[in-house]
C-alpha positions in Angstrom: 23.8 59.3 -72.6 23.4 62.4 -73.1 24.3 65.0 -76.5 25.9 67.8 -76.5 26.1 70.4 -79.6 28.9 71.9 -80.9 28.6 75.4 -82.9 29.9 76.0 -86.5 28.6 78.8 -88.6 26.5 78.0 -92.0 25.2 80.3 -94.1 22.0 81.2 -95.2 20.1 79.9 -97.6 22.3 76.4 -97.5 20.4 73.4 -97.5 19.2 72.3 -93.6 19.4 68.4 -93.2 17.0 67.3 -90.8 16.7 63.7 -89.4 13.5 61.3 -90.0 12.8 59.8 -86.6 10.7 56.9 -87.5 13.4 55.8 -90.2 16.1 57.5 -89.6 16.8 58.9 -93.2 18.3 61.9 -93.8 16.0 64.5 -95.7 16.2 67.9 -97.1 14.2 70.2 -94.6 10.7 71.7 -96.0 10.9 74.5 -98.3 9.5 75.8 -101.5 9.6 73.5 -103.7 12.1 71.0 -101.5 14.8 73.3 -102.1 16.2 72.5 -98.0 15.8 76.7 -97.7 13.1 77.6 -94.9 10.9 80.1 -96.2 11.4 81.7 -92.8 15.1 82.2 -93.5 14.7 84.5 -97.0 15.0 87.6 -94.9 17.5 86.9 -92.1 21.0 88.2 -93.2 23.4 86.8 -90.4 24.5 83.7 -89.7 23.3 81.0 -87.5 25.4 78.1 -86.0 24.8 74.5 -87.4 25.2 71.0 -85.0 27.7 68.6 -84.9 26.8 66.5 -82.0 29.7 65.1 -79.8 28.3 62.5 -76.7 29.3 62.7 -73.5 28.7 59.8 -71.1 27.0 61.2 -68.2 25.5 58.6 -65.6 22.5 60.3 -63.6 22.8 59.3 -60.5 21.0 62.4 -57.5 17.8 62.8 -57.8 17.2 65.6 -55.5 14.4 67.4 -53.9 14.0 71.4 -52.1 12.6 71.4 -49.2 10.2 73.7 -47.5 10.6 71.7 -44.1 13.3 69.1 -44.0 12.3 67.6 -40.8 8.6 67.0 -42.3 10.1 66.2 -45.0 12.6 63.6 -44.3 10.4 62.0 -41.6 7.9 61.4 -44.5 10.1 58.8 -46.5 11.4 57.9 -43.2 7.7 56.1 -43.1 7.8 55.1 -47.2 11.1 53.1 -46.0 14.1 55.1 -47.2 17.1 54.7 -44.1 17.9 58.4 -43.3 19.5 59.2 -40.0 17.3 61.0 -37.3 20.2 63.6 -37.1 19.9 65.2 -40.9 16.5 66.8 -40.1 18.5 69.9 -39.3 20.8 69.6 -41.9 20.9 72.3 -45.2 21.4 68.8 -47.5 20.3 65.5 -47.3 21.2 61.8 -49.7 19.7 58.9 -49.2 20.9 55.6 -50.9 18.2 54.6 -53.0 20.1 51.7 -54.4 22.0 51.1 -57.6 24.0 54.1 -57.3 21.0 56.2 -57.4 20.7 58.4 -54.5 17.6 61.0 -53.7 19.2 64.4 -51.9 17.1 66.8 -50.4 18.2 70.3 -50.2 16.6 73.3 -47.6 14.8 76.1 -49.7 17.9 77.9 -48.1 20.0 76.4 -49.4 19.1 76.2 -52.8 18.7 80.1 -52.3 22.1 80.5 -50.9 23.7 79.5 -54.4 20.5 80.4 -56.8 18.7 83.8 -55.8 16.6 83.7 -58.4 15.3 80.6 -57.3 12.0 80.6 -56.0 9.5 77.8 -55.4 7.0 75.8 -58.4 3.2 77.1 -59.1 0.5 75.7 -60.1 1.3 72.0 -60.3 4.5 69.3 -59.3 7.8 69.6 -62.1 8.6 65.9 -60.3 6.8 62.5 -59.3 8.6 59.6 -58.1 7.3 56.3 -58.0 7.4 53.3 -55.3 6.2 49.7 -56.7 4.5 47.2 -54.5 4.3 43.6 -54.8 0.6 42.9 -55.2 -2.2 44.9 -56.2 -3.0 44.7 -52.5 -0.1 46.1 -51.6 -0.7 49.2 -52.9 -4.1 49.5 -51.0 -2.1 48.6 -47.8 0.3 50.8 -47.9 -1.9 54.0 -49.6 -4.1 53.3 -46.1 -1.1 53.3 -44.1 0.5 56.4 -45.7 -2.8 58.2 -45.2 -3.7 57.0 -41.3 0.0 58.4 -40.3 -1.6 61.6 -41.8 -0.1 62.6 -44.9 -1.9 63.7 -48.0 -3.8 60.7 -49.3 -4.0 62.5 -52.8 -5.4 59.8 -55.2 -7.2 56.9 -53.8 -6.5 53.5 -55.2 -7.8 52.5 -58.9 -7.3 49.7 -61.5 -5.3 51.8 -64.2 -5.7 51.4 -67.8 -2.6 50.6 -68.5 -2.6 47.4 -66.3 -1.3 48.9 -62.8 -2.9 49.3 -59.7 -2.5 52.7 -58.8 -2.7 55.3 -56.2 -0.8 58.7 -55.4 0.2 60.2 -51.8 2.1 63.5 -51.2 5.0 64.6 -49.1 4.6 67.2 -47.2 5.9 69.6 -50.4 3.6 68.3 -52.1 5.6 66.3 -54.2 3.3 63.5 -55.5 4.9 59.9 -55.2 3.1 57.3 -57.1 2.1 53.7 -55.4 2.0 50.9 -58.0 1.8 47.1 -58.9 1.1 45.1 -62.0 -3.1 43.9 -61.9 -3.5 40.0 -61.8 -2.5 38.6 -65.3 -1.1 42.1 -66.5 
């Protein structure tokens, strides 16, 4: 559920209510002697909004990747098992069903720049990662070996993670990490 805030005016100096995340109890905002007035508010003379919560029922159902080479990216995800038509390689937008009403969408950089002229590729690291479950720890190793043998980037070789899973990370042609994982035996 997405929470949207609706603004209402509140005068400076009136108490601010906060919600304690641990027990849901209502409390006063910090201030001198628990007054509920924030110390930084003393010098402000303008009004600012107080939040009132309105709930919307939105259902996330598309994960979008912006790709630099549609054909190379689709080949990688076909290799991982997604059912993507070979005719899609030159399309500016492609969608693949993941199940449960969720789709993985691919948009070319040019497509995104056609409606968002300020968009540029991220720098300094990834902003999204995907993860694929495997049935057994051995399947993680096999999947990693197959992806690397096919010429794709094996970013992190399989290891036993402290959180109780066999884990490996490969990368798609744009550097998007795709985690491969399975619970460790007895985990």
